[in-house]
C-alpha positions, 0 to 999 in steps of 0.5 A: 523468439517464442518462449513458454512462461513457467510463472507470472511475469508482470506485464508479459503474461502468466504461467503457460502463456506463449509469448514472443520476446527479444532473443537477448531478453530470453537468453539473458533473463527469462531462461536463466532465471527460470521464468520460461523455456523455449517454445519447441515442439516438445515443450508445446506438446507438454504444455498442452498436456499440462493445461488442465493443471495450469488452469487449476493453479490459476483459479487458486491464485485468482481466488487467493488474490481476491480474498487478499484484496477484500482484506486490503481494500480500505485497510488503514496502516500506520508507518511511524516516521520522524516528522519535522516542521510543516509535515516534512519527513526526515527521509522518506517512506519506501515500498519496503516500509509500506509492505512491512506495515501491511504484513504486520496488519493482515499477516499475509506476505506482501512483496515490496515490488508489488507496492506501487508508490511511484515515488517515495512519500516525503510528507506526513498524512494519509496517502492512498497506495496501490498494491498489485496482487496478481495480474489485474487484481489490485487493492488500495491501502490507506497509509498513515505516515507519522503518528496519528495521536501526535497529530491529534494532540497538535490539532487540539493544542492549536485549537485551544490556543486559537480559541483562547486568543480569539474569543476570551477577553483578558478578564474571562476564563474559558474551558475547552473540551476537544476531541478528535473523531476517527475521521480526523475532525476536531470537535470542541466545546467552549464554556465560560468558567467563573472565578 
């Protein structure tokens, strides 16, 4: 059954496209939800008259999607979650949580259905997540799960303990000055302290 799409339908086409779909899909979903109209002679004639307006709207949508892509590419957002032993989360991070974090960071509306997680995130750390903006325009956002400052403090504590155990005899004292850089690496300086 041939129908004319009135708005974008992921995987099928955009506004003004004439597509062939199963009769049940057209009758039960596309026509009732306002995604399409039947491709009759009258509707096809109206479509030809509206092509210019549809092209203008399409250009605007693509320009807006490209601008949003520029904001989102390489954006780093944090999703706070309770982290248990060995970095496992209590629960999981879903596309709704990622969409909310992105919206808070860039002040733009992101539909949760456009966040392509594949499966929920269940481990703390940095995860690349793809966001489908419009048709083939996609952006990749870095999602930090858990709190970075807690991870950095834990890394410094572990480093201090390891250096104390490995390098200092019982009668020597050492002082450790450790810092975590933006990329997550820990830099430490060990100095002996005289009593």
